[in-house]
C-alpha positions as CSV (number, residue, x, y, z in Angstrom):
1,M,-130.1,192.6,-8.6
2,N,-130.8,189.0,-9.8
3,R,-128.0,186.7,-10.8
4,A,-126.8,187.1,-14.5
5,L,-129.1,190.2,-15.1
6,L,-126.0,191.9,-16.6
7,T,-123.1,190.6,-18.4
8,A,-120.1,192.7,-19.2
9,A,-118.5,191.4,-22.5
10,L,-115.0,192.2,-23.5
11,I,-112.4,191.3,-26.0
12,A,-108.7,191.6,-25.2
13,R,-105.1,191.1,-26.5
14,N,-102.3,192.0,-24.4
15,E,-104.1,194.3,-22.1
16,E,-102.4,193.6,-18.9
17,K,-101.7,197.2,-18.5
18,F,-105.4,198.1,-18.2
19,L,-107.5,195.1,-17.7
20,G,-107.1,194.9,-13.9
21,E,-108.7,198.4,-13.3
22,C,-111.4,197.7,-16.0
23,L,-112.5,194.5,-14.1
24,A,-112.3,196.2,-10.6
25,S,-114.8,199.0,-12.0
26,L,-117.1,196.1,-13.0
27,R,-117.1,194.4,-9.6
28,N,-120.4,195.8,-8.2
29,V,-121.9,196.5,-11.6
30,A,-122.0,193.2,-13.6
31,D,-123.2,189.9,-12.4
32,E,-121.0,188.2,-15.0
33,V,-118.0,189.2,-16.9
34,V,-116.9,187.4,-20.1
35,V,-113.4,188.0,-21.5
36,V,-112.6,186.7,-25.1
37,D,-108.9,186.6,-25.5
38,T,-107.6,186.9,-29.1
39,G,-104.1,185.8,-28.6
40,S,-102.4,187.5,-25.7
41,T,-98.7,186.9,-25.0
42,D,-98.7,188.8,-21.6
43,Q,-100.8,188.1,-18.5
44,T,-104.1,189.2,-19.8
45,R,-105.8,185.8,-19.3
46,A,-104.4,185.3,-15.9
47,I,-105.6,188.7,-14.7
48,A,-109.1,188.0,-16.0
49,A,-109.2,184.6,-14.5
50,K,-107.9,185.9,-11.1
51,A,-110.7,188.7,-11.2
52,G,-113.3,185.9,-11.5
53,A,-114.1,186.5,-15.3
54,H,-115.1,183.8,-17.6
55,V,-112.1,183.6,-20.0
56,F,-112.4,182.1,-23.5
57,E,-109.9,182.0,-26.3
58,L,-110.6,182.8,-30.0
59,P,-107.7,182.9,-32.5
60,W,-107.5,186.4,-34.2
61,T,-109.0,186.4,-37.7
62,G,-108.9,190.0,-38.4
63,D,-112.6,190.4,-37.7
64,F,-113.6,192.4,-34.6
65,S,-117.3,191.7,-34.9
66,A,-116.4,187.9,-34.9
67,A,-114.6,188.4,-31.5
68,R,-117.4,190.6,-30.1
69,N,-120.1,188.1,-31.1
70,H,-118.1,185.3,-29.5
71,A,-118.3,187.1,-26.3
72,L,-122.1,187.6,-26.7
73,D,-122.4,183.9,-27.4
74,R,-120.7,183.0,-24.1
75,S,-122.8,185.5,-22.1
76,T,-125.7,184.4,-20.1
77,G,-127.1,187.8,-18.9
78,Q,-130.3,189.3,-19.8
79,W,-128.5,192.5,-20.7
80,I,-125.2,193.1,-22.2
81,L,-122.7,195.8,-21.3
82,Y,-119.9,195.9,-23.9
83,I,-116.7,197.6,-22.7
84,D,-113.2,197.5,-23.6
85,A,-110.1,196.6,-21.5
86,D,-108.9,200.1,-21.4
87,E,-112.3,201.5,-20.2
88,R,-113.8,201.7,-16.8
89,V,-117.1,202.3,-15.2
90,R,-116.8,205.6,-13.3
91,L,-117.3,205.1,-9.5
92,D,-120.9,205.7,-8.2
93,S,-122.3,206.2,-11.7
94,A,-124.3,203.0,-11.8
95,G,-126.7,203.6,-9.0
96,S,-129.6,203.6,-11.3
97,L,-128.6,200.6,-13.2
98,G,-131.1,198.2,-11.6
99,A,-134.0,200.5,-12.4
100,E,-132.9,201.0,-15.9
101,L,-132.5,197.4,-16.7
102,S,-135.9,196.6,-15.0
103,S,-137.7,198.8,-17.5
104,S,-139.9,196.6,-19.8
105,S,-140.0,199.4,-22.4
106,H,-136.3,199.7,-23.0
107,I,-134.1,197.5,-25.3
108,G,-131.0,199.5,-25.0
109,Y,-129.2,202.5,-23.4
110,Q,-126.5,204.9,-24.5
111,V,-123.9,205.9,-21.8
112,L,-121.8,208.8,-21.5
113,L,-118.2,208.0,-22.6
114,Y,-115.2,210.2,-22.0
115,P,-112.8,209.2,-24.9
116,L,-109.9,211.4,-23.8
117,K,-108.9,213.4,-20.8
118,G,-109.7,217.1,-21.5
119,H,-112.6,216.3,-23.7
120,T,-116.2,216.4,-23.3
121,P,-118.0,213.0,-23.3
122,Y,-120.5,211.8,-25.9
123,W,-123.3,209.2,-26.0
124,S,-122.3,205.7,-26.9
125,L,-124.5,202.7,-27.2
126,R,-123.1,200.2,-24.8
127,L,-126.2,198.5,-23.1
128,F,-128.6,196.3,-24.9
129,R,-130.7,193.3,-24.3
130,K,-129.3,189.8,-25.1
131,D,-130.9,188.3,-28.1
132,P,-129.4,186.0,-30.8
133,S,-130.4,188.5,-33.5
134,I,-128.6,191.5,-31.9
135,R,-125.1,191.0,-33.1
136,F,-122.1,193.2,-34.1
137,R,-121.5,193.8,-37.6
138,G,-118.3,195.0,-39.6
139,V,-114.8,193.4,-39.4
140,I,-113.6,196.7,-38.2
141,H,-115.4,199.7,-36.3
142,E,-117.9,197.0,-35.4
143,N,-121.4,198.3,-34.9
144,I,-124.4,197.1,-32.8
145,W,-126.8,199.9,-34.0
146,P,-128.0,198.2,-37.2
147,A,-129.1,194.9,-35.5
148,L,-130.7,196.9,-32.7
149,R,-132.6,199.0,-35.0
150,E,-133.9,195.9,-36.8
151,F,-134.8,194.3,-33.4
152,R,-136.7,197.5,-32.4
153,A,-138.6,197.4,-35.9
154,R,-139.7,193.9,-35.2
155,H,-140.5,194.1,-31.4
156,G,-140.7,197.7,-30.5
157,G,-138.9,199.4,-27.5
158,E,-136.9,202.4,-26.6
159,V,-133.2,203.2,-26.6
160,G,-132.6,205.4,-23.4
161,H,-129.8,207.3,-21.8
162,S,-128.2,205.6,-18.8
163,R,-126.5,207.4,-16.1
164,I,-123.6,205.1,-16.2
165,I,-120.2,206.9,-17.2
166,L,-117.4,205.3,-18.9
167,D,-113.8,206.6,-18.9
168,H,-111.3,205.6,-21.7
169,E,-107.7,205.4,-20.3
170,G,-105.8,203.8,-23.1
171,Y,-105.1,206.5,-25.6
172,E,-101.7,206.1,-27.2
173,A,-100.1,209.2,-28.6
174,N,-98.4,207.2,-31.3
175,Q,-100.9,205.5,-33.5
176,D,-98.5,204.0,-36.0
177,A,-98.9,200.4,-35.0
178,K,-102.6,200.7,-34.8
179,N,-102.8,202.4,-38.1
180,A,-100.6,199.7,-39.7
181,R,-103.0,197.1,-38.4
182,N,-106.1,198.8,-39.5
183,L,-105.1,200.0,-43.0
184,P,-105.4,196.6,-44.7
185,L,-108.5,195.8,-42.8
186,L,-110.2,199.0,-43.9
187,L,-109.1,198.6,-47.5
188,E,-110.4,195.0,-47.7
189,Y,-113.7,195.9,-45.8
190,L,-114.5,199.0,-47.9
191,R,-114.3,197.0,-51.2
192,H,-117.3,195.0,-49.9
193,E,-119.0,197.6,-47.6
194,P,-118.4,201.0,-49.5
195,D,-121.2,202.7,-47.6
196,R,-119.4,202.9,-44.2
197,V,-118.8,206.5,-43.7
198,Y,-116.8,206.2,-40.5
199,C,-114.4,203.7,-42.1
200,W,-113.7,206.0,-45.1
201,C,-113.0,208.8,-42.6
202,N,-110.7,206.6,-40.5
203,L,-108.9,205.6,-43.7
204,A,-108.4,209.3,-44.6
205,D,-107.0,209.9,-41.1
206,I,-104.6,207.2,-41.5
207,Y,-103.5,208.6,-45.0
208,M,-103.1,212.0,-43.2
209,A,-100.9,210.4,-40.6
210,M,-98.8,208.9,-43.5
211,K,-98.5,212.3,-45.1
212,Q,-100.6,211.3,-48.1
213,P,-103.2,214.1,-48.2
214,E,-104.2,213.3,-51.8
215,M,-105.3,209.8,-50.8
216,A,-106.9,211.2,-47.7
217,E,-109.0,213.7,-49.7
218,S,-110.1,210.9,-52.0
219,A,-111.2,208.8,-49.0
220,W,-113.1,211.8,-47.5
221,Q,-114.7,212.4,-50.9
222,S,-115.9,208.8,-51.1
223,A,-117.5,209.3,-47.6
224,L,-119.1,212.5,-48.7
225,M,-120.6,210.7,-51.8
226,V,-122.3,208.2,-49.4
227,V,-123.6,211.0,-47.3
228,R,-125.1,212.9,-50.2
229,K,-126.6,209.8,-51.8
230,R,-128.6,208.5,-48.8
231,G,-128.9,211.8,-46.8
232,A,-127.2,212.6,-43.4
233,R,-128.5,210.2,-40.8
234,S,-126.0,210.1,-37.9
235,P,-123.2,212.2,-36.2
236,E,-120.4,210.3,-38.2
237,D,-121.9,211.8,-41.3
238,L,-120.3,215.1,-40.4
239,L,-116.9,213.7,-40.5
240,P,-116.2,213.9,-44.3
241,Y,-117.1,217.6,-44.1
242,I,-114.8,218.3,-41.1
243,G,-111.9,216.5,-42.9
244,L,-112.4,218.3,-46.2
245,I,-112.9,221.7,-44.8
246,E,-109.8,221.4,-42.5
247,L,-107.8,220.1,-45.5
248,G,-109.1,223.1,-47.5
249,L,-108.0,225.5,-44.8
250,K,-104.5,223.9,-44.8
251,Q,-104.3,224.1,-48.6
252,G,-105.9,227.5,-49.1
253,G,-108.9,226.2,-51.0
254,D,-112.5,227.7,-51.3
255,I,-114.4,225.7,-48.8
256,R,-117.3,228.2,-48.0
257,A,-119.9,226.3,-50.0
258,L,-118.8,223.0,-48.4
259,Y,-119.0,224.6,-45.0
260,A,-122.6,226.0,-45.8
261,E,-123.7,222.6,-46.8
262,A,-122.4,221.2,-43.6
263,V,-124.0,223.6,-41.5
264,S,-127.4,223.1,-43.1
265,L,-127.1,219.4,-42.1
266,F,-125.5,219.9,-38.7
267,P,-126.6,223.3,-37.3
268,S,-125.7,222.5,-33.8
269,S,-122.1,221.3,-34.2
270,V,-119.4,222.8,-32.1
271,Q,-116.7,221.5,-34.5
272,L,-118.4,223.4,-37.4
273,E,-118.5,226.7,-35.0
274,W,-114.7,226.4,-34.6
275,L,-114.2,225.9,-38.4
276,Q,-116.3,229.0,-39.0
277,V,-113.9,231.0,-36.8
278,R,-110.9,229.7,-38.6
279,I,-112.5,230.5,-42.0
280,L,-113.5,234.0,-40.8
281,M,-110.1,234.7,-39.4
282,R,-108.4,233.4,-42.6
283,D,-110.5,235.8,-44.7
284,G,-109.7,238.8,-42.4
285,E,-113.3,239.0,-40.9
286,F,-112.2,239.3,-37.4
287,R,-115.3,241.2,-36.0
288,Q,-117.6,238.4,-37.2
289,A,-115.1,235.9,-35.7
290,T,-115.4,237.4,-32.3
291,V,-119.0,236.9,-32.2
292,V,-118.8,233.2,-33.0
293,L,-116.0,232.9,-30.4
294,K,-117.9,234.5,-27.6
295,R,-120.7,232.1,-28.3
296,L,-118.3,229.1,-28.0
297,V,-117.1,230.5,-24.5
298,E,-120.7,230.7,-23.4
299,L,-121.4,227.2,-24.7
300,G,-118.4,225.8,-22.6
301,Q,-119.7,227.7,-19.6
302,S,-123.4,226.5,-19.9
303,G,-122.7,223.0,-21.1
304,D,-125.6,223.2,-23.5
305,F,-124.2,221.7,-26.7
306,D,-124.6,218.5,-28.7
307,Y,-123.3,215.4,-26.9
308,R,-123.5,213.2,-29.9
309,A,-119.7,214.0,-30.5
310,A,-116.8,214.7,-28.2
311,Y,-115.1,218.0,-28.3
312,D,-111.6,219.3,-27.0
313,L,-112.5,221.3,-23.9
314,R,-109.9,223.9,-25.0
315,L,-112.2,225.0,-27.7
316,F,-114.4,226.6,-25.1
317,D,-111.6,228.4,-23.3
318,V,-107.9,228.6,-24.0
319,F,-108.4,228.2,-27.8
320,A,-111.2,230.5,-27.8
321,Y,-109.3,233.1,-25.8
322,D,-106.2,232.9,-27.9
323,A,-108.3,233.4,-31.1
324,L,-110.3,236.3,-29.5
325,A,-107.0,237.9,-28.4
326,T,-105.6,237.6,-32.0
327,C,-108.9,239.0,-33.5
328,H,-108.9,242.1,-31.3
329,F,-105.2,242.6,-31.9
330,R,-105.8,242.7,-35.5
331,L,-108.6,245.0,-35.0
332,G,-106.2,247.3,-33.1
333,E,-108.2,246.8,-29.8
334,Y,-105.2,246.1,-27.6
335,A,-106.9,246.4,-24.2
336,E,-109.4,243.6,-25.2
337,S,-106.6,241.6,-26.9
338,R,-104.5,241.9,-23.6
339,R,-107.5,240.8,-21.6
340,Y,-108.0,237.5,-23.6
341,Y,-104.4,236.7,-23.5
342,E,-104.5,237.1,-19.7
343,L,-107.5,234.5,-19.8
344,A,-105.5,232.1,-22.1
345,A,-102.5,232.4,-19.8
346,Q,-104.7,231.5,-16.7
347,H,-106.0,228.4,-18.4
348,Q,-102.6,227.3,-19.8
349,P,-99.9,228.9,-17.7
350,D,-97.1,227.0,-19.4
351,R,-97.7,229.0,-22.6
352,L,-95.1,231.7,-22.3
353,D,-96.0,233.2,-25.5
354,F,-99.4,234.2,-24.0
355,R,-97.5,236.3,-21.3
356,A,-95.2,237.9,-24.1
357,K,-98.2,238.8,-26.2
358,R,-100.0,240.2,-23.2
359,A,-97.1,242.4,-22.5
360,L,-97.0,243.6,-26.0
361,C,-100.5,244.5,-26.0
362,A,-99.9,246.5,-22.7
363,Q,-97.1,248.4,-24.4
364,L,-99.3,249.1,-27.5
365,E,-102.0,250.3,-25.0
366,L,-99.8,252.8,-23.6
367,K,-98.5,253.9,-26.9
368,V,-101.9,254.4,-28.4
369,A,-102.9,256.3,-25.2
370,G,-99.8,258.6,-25.4
371,L,-100.6,259.4,-29.0
372,S,-104.1,260.3,-28.2
373,Q,-103.1,262.4,-25.4
374,A,-100.7,264.2,-27.8
375,A,-103.2,264.6,-30.4
376,Q,-105.5,266.1,-27.9
377,A,-102.8,268.6,-26.8
378,L,-102.3,269.9,-30.3
């Protein structure tokens, strides 16, 4: 690979916990690493410099795109891999990178990103040609797609799928600090850019975390208005439907019409399959729910589902088996219920309730069998 064919561009602030492993994963992948530090008070800059990265400082202004674009301005590679400090390139996944970046027909690539342990990956645009016109947009939840689409409209070119795999390691269970930082940024940004569906939905999630469901519903409705006005165009346009349907389920509202609308736009969504199960079970339609649940199990076994979004792997096994067991129990089919509780317990052995429910099903099986024998004897 030629010198400076690929630059890995990062922004970082107080990332000493993760940065070293990220930079180590880039050692045989990127020809150049650029790190823009936005005000670290820990060892972030020292770790980056020791690893051979080019380190630049930029005071934080509350604008993620400004920081990202500063990194692009300092990059000399023909291609950019944008990556976060708490992500790393999976070992041995970059074997085809040289051939991918040598393609004259491609202007960008999506890579498979694993956002959380126990979740499926999803396609994320992380590789693109370096060009002054290709810049991030948005002060928060910055996006490179609009600029790349405009570049493609002018110059042509394809956006392909790379074999590179990224793993995200930095998930924090408590999001209070992040939410406190993002809330004012989102409110101000949406005043000027009210068509950002993802930002409305992130705002809704923050309100839900703050136990303000009315504010969350308003934010999801604002996102839904954008989707309905312009038409669904991307996976994020499903988010307001998911949020409003889940809220409706919690509050006991009538969400079947909204669900039908969502399915018409996103017929292959695993999330909507799971919501259909919850709607059917809520309404006592247990037989129909088992059909959908068995399809989810089959999807998990085949891996033949939409990778434009990430899914909790438990939807395909332990959650599905638990729901199947419940449905069969409510249908009085105790042998099938016991079998699915057994499968659920195998996938999550720490759930003692699965064992207890399995034992109850076994007792009910014997009771039903005894009553049947007694009836036949009469």
